[in-house]
N, C-alpha and C positions, 0 to 999 in steps of 0.2 A: 197947692199941698204941702205942707210942713216936714219940716224931715225930723230924727231922732240918732242922737251917739251910736255908734257901733254897726256893723255890719251881719251880714247874715253865718253864721257859721259855718256852713259848707266854701267862704272864702278865709276864714280866719282859723279855722280849726284842724291845722297841722299834720295831727295824726291819722287822718281818714285815706283809709289804705283803696275802697270805694267808693266813690259819689254816682249815685245812681240822678235821671231826669228824667220825670213823665209827666203826662196826663195828658187830656185833650187832641187830637189831630190837631196841627194850624195855630196851637197857643203860640208857639215859637220856640220849644222844647230844646230843639238843634242848636239855636241860637243861643240861646241860657247856656248848656250844654258846654258851646263851644267859646265863649266868654267865660265860663269860669276856668275851662281849663287853659286857657291864654294866659286870662289872668293869675293862678295857682304857678304858671312857668312861666313866667318874670318874676314874681314874686318869690319864687326860691330856685334862681337858676342852679345851685345842687341837687338838686333831685330830679330822679326820670320820671317821669307822666305820659299815661299813654288817654288818648281819645281814643272810645270804642262808638259806633253803631251796631246797636240788633236789632235795628228798625227792618223787614223785609225793603223797604221803599228810604233806600237809602241820598240822607242830603248830606254826609258833610262834611264833602270837597266842598260840596256847594256853600256852602259857608264862609269857608278862607276862602276861595273864586280863586282857584291857583297860586296863592301866594306861599310860599315855607313860613311854615311854623317855629316854633324856636328849636333850636337843636335840642331841648332834653324833654322834647314832650313831641308824642309821632303820633300821627294819626291814620285809623286802623279802620274801616266803613266793613266790617267783617263778611265774608263767602261763607258762611251759615253751611251751606251744601255741602263744602270743599271737608268742613270737617267732620261730618256722617260719613259721607264716602272714606274717608281715613280709617275713620274708626270701625266700618264693613269688611273694608278689605284688611285692615288688620286682626280681623276678630272674627274673619271668617270662616279658618276651620275650623276655631274653637266651636264658635254656635253650629259645626255640622256634626262637631264631634259631641257637642250637647245633648242631639236629637238624637244620636244614632243612642245615646246609652238612654234611651226615656223609653218609654212604653209604646201599646200597638201603633205610635204611631209612626212613622219613620223617617227614615232623615228628607225625603222627598217632603213629607206633607209638609213637617217644623223650617221646609227649610222655606215652603209657599206663602210663610207665615212673617219670618226673623230676612225673606229677600226681599219685602213688600219698602219704597219708598212710602217714612213714616212724616209726615209732615208734620212742624213740630220740634222732632226729635232733632233736626238739623242744627234748632235755633240751642236747643239745649244742650246737644255736646259741647255747639260753640260757647257756651254759659260756663260749663263746667270747665272748659280751657283756659276761662275768662277769673275763674275759683282759684286755677291752679297756679296763676298765675303768680293772685295774690297770695298764695300759701309758697309759693318758694321766693316771692319777694324779685322780681322779673324788674317790676317797676314800685315807686315808691309810692307809688299813686294810678288810682284807674278813675277816669269821670268815662259815667257812660247815657248814650245820648239813647234812650227806650222807645218802643214803637208805639201804637196811640196806645191807650186809657185800657180796652177789650184787650188787644194783645200784650200788650204787657202782667197784666191779672193772671194771665193764663202761663205764661212766662212763669209768674213767681210760683205760684202751683204745678209746677212739671215737677219739681220730686216728687210728686205723689203716683204722677205719673210712668215713672220711671219703677219707679221704689216696686212697683205693679209689672213692669215689663220683669223685671229681673226676677222678683217671686212666678214668674209663671218659665222663664227656664229654670230657675232654682228647682221650681216642681217636677223638671224633667230629669234631674238628676235623681230627686233623692229617691226615687224607686231603686234604682244604680249603689246609691247607698245602702241602702235597707236588704239589697240582697246580698251584699256582700258580707256586711255581718254579719250576715244571715251566714251565709256556709263558709264565709277564712276567720268567723271571730271578730275580726277588727274590720276598719275604711278608714287610709289615711287619704288625708286635704290631698289633694291633685292640683296641678293647672286650671280646670277647670272653677274648681272652689274660691282655688285663690280670685281669680277673673274674675267671679261673678262679687267675691266679697271687695276685690278695687273700688270696682265701681259702685259698689252700695256705701264705701267709705266718703267716694270724692261725692256723690248725692249729700252726703251727711255733710261733710265738709261745707261745700258750698250753704246748704240749711244752716250753717252755724252763722257762717258768714255773715249770711243776709240777713239776722240777728244779733248779730253782733253793731250794738248801739256803740263801742268805739272806735270800732277801724268801718262802721257803712252806715251811708243815711243815703235814705230817696229823699228826692225833693218834685214834691209838689212843684209844673207850672201850669197858672188857667193865666183866664183874660175875664174882667169882667165882666161876664158876660149872663147871662140865666143858666143856659145848658151850659157851660163852662162849667159854673160853680155848680151845678146838682150833677154834674162828673166828676166835679173833685171830693165832693161831698164822699161818695160811692167809694173812690179810689183811698178814699185816705181811714175812711171806714174800713177798710179791706187789707190796706195798708195794718192799720191796726191790731186788727185779726190773727193778721199774719203773722206778729210781732216784732215786724221792721220800723227801723226808727225814722222817725219825721219830726224832724225841729222845725223847721221854714220852708213858706210859701212862694212864691216865687209872679207877682201879677204883671200881667205883661203891655203893654203897649196901653198908655193911660193919659189919657188927654189932657193936655194946659187949660187953663183957661183961658176961653177967646173970646171975641166981638164977632167971631164967625158963627152962623149959627149950624153950620152944617157941625159944625168940630162942637157947638154948648149942647145940639140934641143928644151928640155922644157922652158930651162930657156927665150932661142928667145921668141917661140912662145905668154910667159907672158909678155913680154916686149911688145913687139909689141901691147899686145891686151890691157894691161894699157894706152899705147903711144894713144890710138883711142880711152878713155875713156873719156881724158880731153877737146876731142870736141864734146862731148854730153852735152849741154843745163843744163842737169836732173841734172847731177853734177856739176851742178857750186856750190852750196851752200851747199855740204853735204864734210862731211870727211873721209876719206878712212884708213880701219889701213887695213895692211896687215900683218900675219902671216905665217910664215914659214911653208919649209916641215918638218915633223918630221920625225927621221928614225922610230920612232918605234909608233904605232897605240893607241892613245889617249885613254885610258882605266884602271879606276882604280884612285884611288884618286892623286896619286903620278902626273904620266903624268898628270893630269888635273887642277891641285896645277901650276903645271908649264910651262901654257898652256900659257899666256900668257906674258912670260917673252924674246919672242922676238918679240915681236909688236913693230910695226914700222909704224906711219904715212906718206901717198902716197900722193907728188904733182906733179907738176908739174913738179917743180923745180929739183923736185929730184931724177928724174928717170934718167937712161940711156939708151945711144944710142942701140937699139933693136941690135943683133948680125946678120948675115950675115952669114947663113950657109945651107950647099945643104938640101932638104929633108928629114928627115930620111921615111926611104922604110917600108913596113906594111908590118908585117910577122906573120905568122897565123902556130901554134902546133895543131896537129887531126884535120887537117878540116872536117867535116860532109860533106856524101856527099848530093847534090842540091836537094832540093825539088820535088820530081817525078811530071811528067807536070801535072796527073788529077788533083795536089792540086787546093782547090779554092780561100782558104782562109789560110794566117796566119796571124799571131797576136807576133810583138814584144812587149817584158812586161818586168819586169825588177824594183828596185829600183831606184829614180830620181837619174838621174846624174851619169848612169852605161854606155849612151853610144846606148841606146837602136835605139834611131832617128838616128844616124851612120849606127848602123846592120842592120836596116829596107832600109833607102836610099841607100848602097851596095848589097844587100839581090836583093832588085826589079830591079835596075839596071842591078845585074847579070843576072834574070831570063832573062828581055823581052830581052838581046844577045842571051841568051844560047833557048831558046823557040822562035825564031823567027815565027811572024803569029798570036801569042800569042798579048790578051792586054791586060794588067797592070793598076791595077789603088792601085793608093799607097796613102793614107790619114790617119790622124790625128784626134784624137779621146782627146786628152791632149787638158784640158778647159785652159793650157798657151802653143800651137804650138809653134813647132820650125823648123817643115818640110823647110819650107820657107827660112830661116838660111841654114841651113843645106842642101840642095840644091843650096844653094847660088841663086835663081830667086823669085821673085814674087808670092805669090800662092794664090788664094780666094774660093769660099764654090762653087764654079764649074771648075770641069778639067781640066788641062792643061794641053798640051803637054810636057813631062819635055826630054822625048831623046826619040828615035826610038817604037816602039811598049808598053810609058809606060807613064802612067796622073800620075797627081797627086794634090789632095789640102787636104785642109785646110776646116775640117765641122767648118758653124756658128747652133754648136748646137739650139741657143736662137732664131732666127730667123724658126724657121720651125715652134716654138715651140706660140711661139705671133704668127704666124698666123695660125693655129690649132685653137687658144682662140679666134682669132676676128672671124672665122668662124662661129663657136658655137655660142657668143653674136650676129652676123650680123642674126644668122641659128631662135636663138630659140625668134632674136627681130619680126624680118618679120613670124615666126608663131606664137608666142599669135597674133599681131594686129589682124593677117586673123582669126581665130578661133573667138576672141573675144572683138574687133575693138571699145564697147562702155561700157568694162567694165574695172574698177580700176586696174591690176595686176600688180601692183608696187612693194610691197612689193614680190609678188611671182618670177617675173620675176628677181630682186634684188638677191632674194636665188637662183634659176637656174645658173648665172652668176657668182656668186661664186663661185658656185657648183667644176668648175675647179678650182677655187685659191687650190680647196685642192688636187689638183693632185701631187704627188712624188715628192722632191728632184730628178730633176737626171734622169726623164724621157727626155726634150732637151737635151741630148746628147743620150738618147736608143732609140731618135726616128730619131736624125739623123743618128745615126746607121743601125738602120732598114731602112730608106728612101734609105740608099749603101747598103745593099741589092737588094732591086730594079735595081740597074746598073748589076748586075751579072745574064746576059743571053749574050743567044747567038747574042743579034742584041747591047749587050753591053759590060761589061767585063770576057774576062775570069778567070782572077783573081788578088783578091785582097789582097794588101798589109797592114795591119792595125798596125801606128804608136802607141802605146795605154797609160791610161793615168798612173803612177809613182802606181808601186804596190796599195795599201789601196784604191785607188782613184778605179783601173781599178778591184778587188773582188768586190770590193760594183755594177760597173756597170752591172759585170758578171751573181750576184747572184740578181740586178734589174730586167730581166725577171720574176720571181714570185710575187716580189712584182706588177709589175705593172698589168702583168693580176690576179692578186685583185684587182684593178684601176678598170680594164677594163669592170668586172665582175657586180662590181659597179655598173657602168655608165648601161652596157648591161641590168639590172636587173630593173635601174630605169626606160629604154626605154619600156620592154615587161611590168613592170607593171602597167604604165599610155601612152600604147599603143596607144589610143582608143581618147587622147585629148592632147598628146606628140611626135610630128611626128618631128622629126631633122634629115629626111634623109641625107643630104650630110653629115654629123660631123659623125652619123650613118654609113655609107661607109668609113669612114676615119675612126676610130676608129678599125672597121672588120679588113681592108691594115693591120692595124699598128697590131694587135693581131695574123693574119694569116706570115707578116714581123718578128716578136719577138720568134717564131717557126720552122720556118727557119732558125731565123740565129742563135737560141739552137740546130738544130737539124745538121744544118752546124761545126755546132763546135765539137759536138759528134761524130761526124765521125772522126780518123784517117786516112782513105783513101783520104780523101776529106780536113780537116782541122789540124794544129799542133799553139802549140804553141810554139816560140822558147824563149826562157829564156834568160837574159841578166843578169850578177853581174860582179864586183869588187871583189876584191878578202880581204874585207876584211871581221872581224867580223858582225861588223853589218850587210852588204849586204848578207852575210850567213845565217842570222838570216834571215831575210827578203825574202829571196828566197826561203828557205826551207817554209816557213808561205805560198808563194804563188805555190810553186809545190804539197801543203799540197789541199792550196784555189780547186786547178786548180781537182788535182783528188776526190776529193766530187763533181765537176762539173762535173767530166768526160770528161774534155777537157783531149786532151793527150797531154803532154809535152818530144817530141823526143830529142831536143840539148836544152846545159845551155852555152852561151858564158860567160869567162871567160875571162871579157875585161881590156881592159887597163894595162896589166901584165908587171911588170918590169924585162929587163935582168939583169942574174946574171952581176960581173964582181968587179970589185978591187975596186970601192968610194968603201966606207965608208956609204955611204949615200941608193945607190943602193946595196949592199950587202945586208945592212939591210933590205931592204925592200924585196927585192928576198924570204929572209931567212924566212920574216915572213909572207907573200903569198904564201909561199911552203906550209906552216903548216894549212894555208884555202885550197888551194889546194885539200890534204891531207882529210882534214873533209870532202869534196866538195866527193869525193870520196869514204868515206865508209858511206857517208847517205846519197848518189842518184846513184847506179852502176851502174840504169838502163841506167839512160840518157849520154845521149853523151855530151862530155867537150871540147870543142875545145879553145887552148888556146890565147888569141891573146893583141900579143904586144905593149903597145906604140908606138905610130907615129907624123908623122907631122897631122895638123889641115885636116882631108881627107873632108875638104868642099866645093860643088859647080861638078861636072857630073867626068869633070875628075878624081878626085883624089879616085872621092868614087869607079868608076870602077878598079881603079885600087885594092881597098880594095874588092870589090864585089871579082878580079878574082881568089884570094887567100883563098878568105874563105872559098868557100868549093871543094870540091875535085873536 
């Protein structure tokens, strides 16, 4: 692979105040962000730099492997919950006073909603803090390692959520302002008005920073693999829609030329994918930078310092003709038994980029062929879907038959929740109009409408997941196979039912308290059904005779750390984990790169064996791109006994 002169803007532009690295899980964005921060710190010893992670499943400290970074570089894994707790402690009295000035809702009513733990709000508070650091010049530059794509895009869109939350609080003050102005002739803005205004200003400041291409830039990190490319395309399109600056893309772990058959197979597939991306208009104005696959895992100061030494720009004129090789056959050591026919739900989970979508698809196809007569639904709960790309067929929010006995869908979580909010507003408006047609309830109506905006972020995904539970019936489907979101996001989703139940209880308490004047039968029935579906989901997930979570990992130290966190979280939630697929393993061989990879992966295999002795650990070796029903079926046939 030939290189060209120059280097990425994120390494050479000294004016950047905020650099964000993101992409599909498992592509190495933590390594890229850590290597960038270290390189900038060494180039500019006079500058104060911060390397910070907003990923719920942190791995920054693992990248440095206990080594001390330079004195001008601070490494921080944000405790987002601590920022939310601090915000609540500082402003609890203000929120209560806002409630006391509200409409017919009293302090207790509003506190039920404002005291709820809102997943996503914690990360927003942490992000606002980072925005303040930039504004105040606390550091000359901040480098952010973000969560996997779907989670990151939610964070980028979080200003809209907090704006709705602030509008709900502001609506509570509106009637008080109106009444004072009506009876006193004037209204002077006070501390509560300033509190809402200041928070709104902070959010605007964050939005301005993200869209300031002179001070902020987003660097997508990807691998030359089909699913990674598709997700990167979606990410860049969304960043462009949000007007967030993107000029460079890092393509990580490119295999070198080699006589080794394994390396040649991987390189051939990478070259084929790289040739394809230049046909995409999205990449037309971007510079693509290739980083080689290194024999040793990039951990510790020495390897992070040398990370950029192999960097080369990739352009169409520099590409090579894709190699023509017969496909590599899939190989699995110690395959587990096929899930029993009475299984009702299988969840495939793990760190992003470990191949859980591929494993979920191959398993679903194998089950459909093994258990003829059963109806199986394969679906995705990842905000950044990749099922359609893996199956190589178009999918939407309604089940589509993918093979005999198998249907597939990608949930549109947002649409269901938007429909719920619209139904709520419509029913509320109709009820208030019938109740008191001649009474001006403008403020009360607005407050009641805004209460739906105080719902926990993530409830849309949970509602979609609960809706899928309605399909698990004798008339619907016999088995659900879930391709879950990456680890940190999934753990939140699994823990969310308890939070949402608190939110539902707050709503139900409101309906009961004002049942004589506040009747919304349609929305009440829908929320009751949601509550029942969530309880059913939790009951099924905790029943080892009906459900199981199949974890997937690759053989790296970082994936080991995240996988053990996932298994521990499942233990807390009483979700059985009978199997852990160790995916994309490198077979041993005389080639120096393959032999080195095999040795370091063997050490991680041993750690898994010592840490998780009670879980089956089949090893799935690297293979040709298993996309499409035929290739996935071939994998599924050897994946289980």
